[in-house]
DRENVO-503107 format. One record per residue (C-alpha): residue number from 1; residue in three letters; x, y, z. Coordinates in steps of 0.5 Angstrom, whole numbers. Example, Ala and Ser with C-alpha at 12.3 -4.5 7.8 and 13.67 -1.06 7.14 Angstrom:
<sites>
    nr   rest       X       Y       Z
     1    ALA      25      -9      16
     2    SER      27      -2      14
</sites>
This chain:
<sites>
    nr   rest       X       Y       Z
     1    MET      69      87     160
     2    GLN      68      80     162
     3    ASP      63      76     158
     4    HIS      58      73     163
     5    SER      55      69     157
     6    LEU      62      65     157
     7    LYS      62      58     161
     8    LYS      69      56     163
     9    ILE      70      48     161
    10    LYS      73      45     167
    11    ARG      71      37     167
    12    ALA      68      33     161
    13    LEU      64      27     161
    14    ILE      65      23     155
    15    SER      61      16     153
    16    VAL      60      15     145
    17    SER      58       9     141
    18    ASP      60      13     134
    19    LYS      67      14     136
    20    THR      69      18     129
    21    GLY      74      24     130
    22    LEU      73      23     138
    23    ALA      81      22     139
    24    GLU      82      29     136
    25    PHE      77      32     139
    26    ALA      79      30     146
    27    LEU      86      32     145
    28    ASN      84      39     144
    29    LEU      80      38     150
    30    ALA      86      36     154
    31    LYS      90      42     151
    32    HIS      85      47     155
    33    GLY      86      43     161
    34    ILE      79      40     161
    35    GLU      79      33     166
    36    LEU      76      27     162
    37    ILE      71      22     165
    38    SER      69      16     161
    39    THR      67       9     161
    40    GLY      68       3     157
    41    GLY      71       3     150
    42    THR      71      10     150
    43    ALA      76      10     156
    44    ARG      80       5     152
    45    LEU      80       9     146
    46    LEU      82      15     149
    47    ARG      88      12     153
    48    GLU      90       9     147
    49    SER      91      16     145
    50    ASN      95      18     151
    51    LEU      90      22     154
    52    ILE      89      21     162
    53    VAL      82      19     163
    54    ARG      78      18     170
    55    ASP      73      12     170
    56    VAL      66      14     172
    57    ALA      66       8     177
    58    ASP      72      13     180
    59    LEU      67      19     180
    60    THR      61      15     183
    61    GLY      64      10     187
    62    PHE      60       4     184
    63    PRO      62       0     178
    64    GLU      58      -2     172
    65    MET      53      -7     173
    66    LEU      48     -11     170
    67    ASP      51     -12     164
    68    GLY      53      -5     163
    69    ARG      46      -3     164
    70    VAL      47       1     170
    71    LYS      54       6     170
    72    THR      52      13     169
    73    LEU      45      13     173
    74    HIS      48      16     179
    75    PRO      47      23     183
    76    LYS      54      24     182
    77    VAL      53      24     175
    78    HIS      47      27     174
    79    GLY      48      32     180
    80    GLY      54      34     177
    81    ILE      51      36     170
    82    LEU      44      39     173
    83    GLY      47      43     179
    84    MET      46      50     177
    85    ARG      52      54     179
    86    GLN      49      61     180
    87    HIS      44      57     185
    88    PRO      47      58     192
    89    ASP      42      52     195
    90    HIS      45      47     189
    91    VAL      52      49     190
    92    GLU      51      48     198
    93    LYS      48      41     196
    94    MET      54      39     191
    95    ASN      59      41     196
    96    GLU      56      37     202
    97    TYR      55      31     198
    98    GLY      62      31     194
    99    ILE      58      32     187
   100    GLU      63      35     182
   101    PRO      61      40     177
   102    ILE      61      37     170
   103    ASP      61      42     164
   104    LEU      61      38     158
   105    VAL      57      32     156
   106    VAL      60      29     150
   107    VAL      55      23     149
   108    ASN      52      19     143
   109    LEU      47      13     143
   110    TYR      47       6     142
   111    PRO      46       4     135
   112    PHE      39       2     135
   113    ARG      37       5     128
   114    GLN      43       1     125
   115    THR      41      -5     129
   116    VAL      34      -6     127
   117    ALA      36      -5     120
   118    ARG      39     -11     120
   119    SER      36     -17     116
   120    GLY      33     -22     122
   121    VAL      34     -18     128
   122    LEU      32     -21     134
   123    MET      28     -17     139
   124    ALA      33     -19     144
   125    ASP      38     -15     140
   126    ALA      34      -9     139
   127    ILE      32      -9     146
   128    GLU      39      -9     149
   129    ASN      41      -3     144
   130    ILE      36       2     147
   131    ASP      40       7     151
   132    ILE      38       9     158
   133    GLY      44      13     161
   134    GLY      46      16     155
   135    PRO      39      20     153
   136    ALA      38      21     161
   137    MET      45      25     161
   138    ILE      44      28     154
   139    ARG      37      31     157
   140    SER      40      33     163
   141    ALA      46      37     160
   142    ALA      41      40     155
   143    LYS      36      42     160
   144    ASN      42      46     164
   145    HIS      45      49     158
   146    GLU      46      55     162
   147    ASP      52      52     165
   148    VAL      53      46     161
   149    ALA      55      44     154
   150    VAL      52      38     150
   151    VAL      55      35     144
   152    VAL      51      29     141
   153    ASP      54      29     134
   154    PRO      61      28     131
   155    VAL      60      34     126
   156    ASP      60      39     132
   157    TYR      67      37     134
   158    SER      70      42     130
   159    VAL      66      48     132
   160    VAL      66      46     139
   161    SER      74      46     139
   162    ALA      74      52     135
   163    MET      70      56     140
   164    LEU      74      53     146
   165    ASP      81      56     142
   166    ALA      78      62     141
   167    HIS      75      63     148
   168    ASP      81      60     152
   169    GLY      77      54     154
   170    ALA      70      57     155
   171    LEU      64      56     151
   172    PRO      59      62     149
   173    ALA      51      62     151
   174    VAL      49      62     144
   175    LEU      53      55     142
   176    ARG      51      52     148
   177    TYR      43      54     147
   178    GLN      44      51     139
   179    LEU      48      45     142
   180    ALA      42      44     147
   181    LEU      37      44     141
   182    THR      41      39     137
   183    ALA      41      34     143
   184    PHE      33      35     144
   185    ARG      32      33     137
   186    HIS      37      27     137
   187    THR      34      24     143
   188    SER      27      25     140
   189    ALA      29      22     134
   190    TYR      32      16     138
   191    ASP      25      15     142
   192    ARG      21      15     135
   193    ASP      25      10     132
   194    ILE      24       5     138
   195    ALA      17       7     138
   196    ARG      16       5     131
   197    PHE      20      -1     132
   198    LEU      16      -4     138
   199    TRP       9      -2     134
   200    ALA      11      -6     128
   201    ARG      13     -12     133
   202    HIS       7     -11     137
   203    PRO       5     -18     140
   204    GLU      -2     -17     138
   205    ASN       1     -17     131
   206    PRO       6     -23     131
   207    GLU       7     -24     124
   208    VAL       8     -16     123
   209    ALA      16     -15     121
   210    LEU      19      -9     121
   211    GLY      18      -4     115
   212    GLU      11      -8     113
   213    SER       5      -4     112
   214    ILE       0      -2     117
   215    SER      -5      -5     113
   216    GLU      -2     -12     114
   217    SER      -2     -11     122
   218    GLY      -9     -10     121
   219    SER     -10      -3     124
   220    LEU      -8       4     123
   221    PRO      -5       8     129
   222    ASP      -8      13     133
   223    GLU      -3      18     132
   224    ILE       3      18     127
   225    GLU       9      22     128
   226    LEU      14      24     123
   227    SER      21      27     124
   228    LEU      23      30     117
   229    LYS      31      32     117
   230    ARG      33      37     111
   231    SER      38      34     106
   232    ALA      38      39     101
   233    THR      35      46     100
   234    LEU      33      47      93
   235    ARG      33      53      88
   236    TYR      25      53      88
   237    GLY      19      49      88
   238    GLU      15      47      82
   239    ASN      15      55      80
   240    PRO      20      60      81
   241    HIS      16      64      86
   242    GLN      16      58      91
   243    ARG      21      56      96
   244    ALA      23      48      97
   245    ALA      27      43     100
   246    LEU      28      36     100
   247    TYR      27      32     107
   248    ARG      29      25     109
   249    ILE      24      22     114
   250    GLY      27      21     121
   251    GLY      34      21     118
   252    GLN      33      15     115
   253    THR      38      12     109
   254    GLU      33       8     105
   255    PRO      35       7      98
   256    GLY      31      11      93
   257    VAL      32      18      90
   258    ALA      32      22      96
   259    SER      39      18      98
   260    ALA      42      17      91
   261    GLU      49      19      90
   262    GLN      49      25      84
   263    LEU      55      23      80
   264    GLN      55      30      76
   265    GLY      51      35      73
   266    LYS      47      41      76
   267    GLU      43      41      82
   268    LEU      37      37      82
   269    SER      30      41      82
   270    TYR      24      40      85
   271    ASN      21      38      79
   272    ASN      27      33      77
   273    LEU      26      30      84
   274    LEU      19      28      83
   275    ASP      20      26      75
   276    ALA      26      22      78
   277    ASP      22      18      83
   278    GLY      16      17      78
   279    ALA      21      14      73
   280    TRP      25      10      78
   281    GLU      18       7      81
   282    LEU      16       5      74
   283    VAL      23       1      72
   284    ALA      23      -2      79
   285    GLU      16      -5      78
   286    LEU      18      -8      71
   287    TYR      24     -11      75
   288    ARG      20     -14      80
   289    LEU      15     -17      75
   290    HIS      21     -20      71
   291    ILE      24     -23      77
   292    ARG      17     -26      78
   293    ASP      17     -28      71
   294    ASN      25     -31      71
   295    GLN      27     -26      67
   296    ALA      32     -22      71
   297    ASP      37     -20      65
   298    ALA      31     -16      62
   299    HIS      34      -9      62
   300    THR      28      -4      62
   301    CYS      29       3      60
   302    ALA      23       8      62
   303    ILE      23      16      60
   304    ILE      18      20      64
   305    LYS      16      27      63
   306    HIS      11      31      68
   307    THR      11      24      72
   308    ASN       8      20      66
   309    PRO      12      15      62
   310    CYS      13      17      55
   311    GLY      17      12      53
   312    VAL      18       5      56
   313    GLY      23      -1      53
   314    VAL      25      -8      55
   315    ALA      31     -11      51
   316    GLY      37     -15      53
   317    THR      42      -9      53
   318    ALA      41      -2      56
   319    LEU      42       1      49
   320    GLU      36      -4      46
   321    ALA      32      -2      52
   322    PHE      33       6      51
   323    THR      32       5      43
   324    LYS      25       2      44
   325    ALA      23       7      50
   326    LYS      25      13      46
   327    ALA      22      10      40
   328    THR      15      11      43
   329    ASP      15      18      43
   330    PRO      21      22      41
   331    VAL      19      29      41
   332    SER      16      28      48
   333    ALA      23      24      50
   334    PHE      26      31      49
   335    GLY      28      34      56
   336    GLY      26      28      60
   337    ILE      28      24      66
   338    ILE      31      17      64
   339    ALA      31      11      68
   340    PHE      35       4      67
   341    SER      34      -2      71
   342    HIS      41      -5      70
   343    GLU      48      -2      69
   344    VAL      49       3      64
   345    ASP      54       2      59
   346    GLU      58       5      54
   347    PRO      54       4      48
   348    ALA      48       6      52
   349    ALA      51      12      54
   350    ARG      53      14      47
   351    GLU      46      14      45
   352    ILE      44      18      51
   353    ALA      49      23      50
   354    GLU      46      25      43
   355    MET      39      27      46
   356    PHE      38      33      51
   357    ALA      36      30      58
   358    GLU      35      33      65
   359    VAL      37      27      69
   360    ILE      39      19      68
   361    LEU      38      14      74
   362    ALA      41       7      74
   363    PRO      43       2      79
   364    ASP      50       4      77
   365    PHE      54       6      71
   366    SER      60       3      68
   367    PRO      67       7      68
   368    GLU      66       8      60
   369    ALA      59      10      61
   370    ARG      61      16      66
   371    ALA      67      18      62
   372    VAL      62      19      56
   373    LEU      57      22      60
   374    SER      62      27      63
   375    VAL      62      31      57
   376    LYS      55      33      58
   377    LYS      56      38      64
   378    ASN      49      40      66
   379    LEU      46      33      66
   380    ARG      45      30      72
   381    VAL      47      23      73
   382    LEU      44      19      79
   383    LYS      47      12      82
   384    MET      41       9      85
   385    GLY      45       2      88
   386    ARG      41      -4      86
   387    ASP      38      -4      93
   388    ALA      33       1      91
   389    LEU      30      -4      86
   390    ILE      27      -7      92
   391    SER      20      -5      94
   392    ARG      20      -2     101
   393    SER      14      -3     105
   394    MET      12       4     107
   395    LEU       6       9     108
   396    GLU       4      14     103
   397    PHE       3      21     105
   398    ARG      -1      27     102
   399    ARG      -3      34     104
   400    VAL     -10      36     104
   401    SER     -12      43     107
   402    GLY     -11      42     115
   403    GLY      -9      35     115
   404    LEU      -5      29     112
   405    LEU      -8      23     108
   406    VAL      -5      17     110
   407    GLN      -5      10     106
   408    ASP      -1       4     104
   409    ARG       4       4      98
   410    ASP       1       1      92
   411    ARG       6      -5      92
   412    VAL       2     -11      89
   413    LEU       1     -11      81
   414    PHE      -4     -16      81
   415    ASP      -6     -23      84
   416    ASP      -5     -29      79
   417    GLY     -10     -33      82
   418    SER     -15     -27      81
   419    MET     -14     -26      74
   420    LYS     -19     -29      69
   421    VAL     -20     -29      62
   422    VAL     -28     -27      61
   423    THR     -28     -27      53
   424    GLU     -29     -33      49
   425    ARG     -22     -32      46
   426    GLN     -16     -34      50
   427    PRO     -10     -29      50
   428    SER      -4     -32      46
   429    PRO       2     -33      50
   430    VAL       5     -27      47
   431    GLU      -1     -23      48
   432    LEU      -1     -25      56
   433    ARG       6     -22      56
   434    SER       4     -16      53
   435    LEU      -2     -15      58
   436    ARG       2     -16      64
   437    PHE       7     -11      61
   438    ALA       2      -6      60
   439    TRP      -1      -7      66
   440    ALA       5      -5      70
   441    ILE       6       1      66
   442    CYS      -1       3      67
   443    LYS       0       3      74
   444    HIS       4       9      74
   445    VAL       0      13      69
   446    LYS      -4      19      72
   447    SER     -12      17      72
   448    ASN     -16      16      68
   449    ALA     -10      12      65
   450    ILE     -10       8      58
   451    VAL      -4       4      56
   452    TYR      -2       1      49
   453    ALA       3      -3      49
   454    ARG       7      -9      45
   455    ASP      11     -15      48
   456    GLY      17     -10      51
   457    GLN      15      -4      48
   458    LEU      10       2      50
   459    THR       7       5      44
   460    GLY       2      10      47
   461    VAL      -1      13      53
   462    GLY      -7      17      55
   463    ALA      -6      20      61
   464    GLY     -10      24      66
   465    GLN     -17      25      63
   466    MET     -23      26      66
   467    SER     -27      21      61
   468    ARG     -24      14      60
   469    ILE     -26      14      52
   470    ASP     -22      21      52
   471    SER     -16      17      54
   472    VAL     -17      12      49
   473    LYS     -17      17      44
   474    ILE     -11      21      46
   475    GLY      -7      15      47
   476    ALA      -8      13      40
   477    LEU      -7      20      37
   478    LYS      -1      21      41
   479    ALA       2      14      38
   480    GLN       8      15      34
   481    LEU       9       7      33
   482    PRO       4       3      30
   483    LEU      -2       0      34
   484    GLU      -4      -6      30
   485    HIS      -3     -12      34
   486    CYS      -2      -8      41
   487    VAL      -6      -9      47
   488    LEU      -9      -4      52
   489    ALA      -9      -3      59
   490    SER     -14       1      63
   491    ASP     -13       3      70
   492    ALA     -20       2      72
   493    PHE     -26      -1      69
   494    PHE     -29       1      63
   495    PRO     -36       4      65
   496    PHE     -39       3      58
   497    ARG     -37      -1      51
   498    ASP     -35       6      48
   499    GLY     -28       5      50
   500    VAL     -27      -2      47
   501    ASP     -31       0      41
   502    GLU     -26       6      40
   503    ALA     -20       2      42
   504    VAL     -21      -4      37
   505    LYS     -21       2      31
   506    HIS     -13       2      32
   507    GLY     -12      -5      31
   508    ILE     -11      -8      39
   509    THR     -12     -15      40
   510    ALA     -13     -16      47
   511    ILE     -15     -12      54
   512    ILE     -13     -12      61
   513    GLN     -17      -8      66
   514    PRO     -20      -9      73
   515    GLY     -27     -11      72
   516    GLY     -33      -9      77
   517    SER     -37      -4      73
   518    VAL     -45      -5      73
   519    ARG     -44      -6      65
   520    ASP     -39     -11      65
   521    THR     -43     -16      61
   522    GLU     -44     -10      56
   523    VAL     -36      -9      55
   524    ILE     -35     -16      55
   525    ASP     -40     -17      49
   526    ALA     -37     -12      45
   527    ALA     -30     -15      46
   528    ASN     -33     -22      44
   529    GLU     -36     -18      38
   530    HIS     -29     -15      36
   531    GLY     -26     -22      37
   532    LEU     -21     -19      43
   533    ALA     -19     -23      49
   534    MET     -20     -19      55
   535    VAL     -17     -21      62
   536    PHE     -20     -18      69
   537    THR     -15     -17      74
   538    GLY     -20     -16      80
   539    MET     -16     -10      82
   540    ARG     -15      -3      80
   541    HIS      -9       2      80
   542    PHE     -12       9      80
   543    LYS      -6      14      81
   544    HIS      -8      21      83
</sites>
């Protein structure tokens, strides 16, 4: 019995920017006697593969014109794609005007996303990489998938070739439908990329560069469209009874945990990814602080448990930084996520291999370090790349019942011009370095957040408490290292002087906090009574 869902492919129009695997695919089409029609560089490539190719200009009777802006926008192209083969009126008109049916459209689009991702891209270059004819052909073919197959992704070449081989040059309806769905998703994502770029370069905001946060442009958009592409299915979510997957926004390849290269180890879990992101954000924050302070060679190591830091160390080598970080709280470090700001070498890898860890992240790992870590088969090792250390401007999204909360990322650590000493005693240079270091860590601790630290080492953390005084007490209680001569950072102001009175019991010498309480005078008086130095930043860093 004849399978009426099968459609014989007799003629294919091919016009692609991404030519990956195209020659092999086209050779298979030709093997089935399919006529090839093409344009420009695609036609040249096919002819170099000894294939017979008909130019689109020969089909339409018109040459490419207007610098290539017009070449496939013609009734003989779109009529050939959109004509319904079972519709007598369509067939009659196609015959009347000499419109030849096109059964397969193989098109992918001008590389707009790659073009605008380049540093310093000009508006003119971006505009010329907005494809017009390509999306029109894709949409036409996808609309008429009852008769026409459309391929937009080289990944699908092998599937289409296999189906052609299995069905003597025909394609089944179920495949045509799936390819049409992929095509509409493709053009939808393409249009979103263009809209996102044009919005960022809106003439009312001429200073806004691509990728800058929305608040810098002066407003939030009336509508936000998110395109999410699944990149991994996870074993489960926060708990085993929850399903989970990792999605990338809009198919972007922005450096970060979601696009890290996993060099070894078990599959990453939902919680691994959350903790890894927290660890990376913290080492990247300190890396940027060190760049700002002309200390680019300072190695940072952060150890994270349940999204909070339980160890941070800064030193001249990765090994020394890890040793200092682990010393903060060796018990909590067990089973943690470890992140480094610089390459992990063999000495650091050997020390890490002596303890149990879930994930290690770093810009890179030396060959010797990889050999050492490879013995720990279950240890997940993520190569981040150095680009991931630089903060990318983007928005943050948080799910609430029935909607999303949207805000700019908290990208600013402090403003040197706004920082001021509010006590009688000035902090020493060592104290000031310690305060800046503690403030950077405090930004990445769940509120209410209190951090005890000395220059280059975290010494105690009080995280996520309902009252600030409790965070002060817990940070001291958890401390494994001496707190004498350390400094303290608070992510928001002290509402009462009791936090200062409690902190001084543990030997701290200086405090950094935003200020802004109605009782600031009372808090400053307490600091003066105890001989502390206190710095106000004028900026808080709540993290919920």
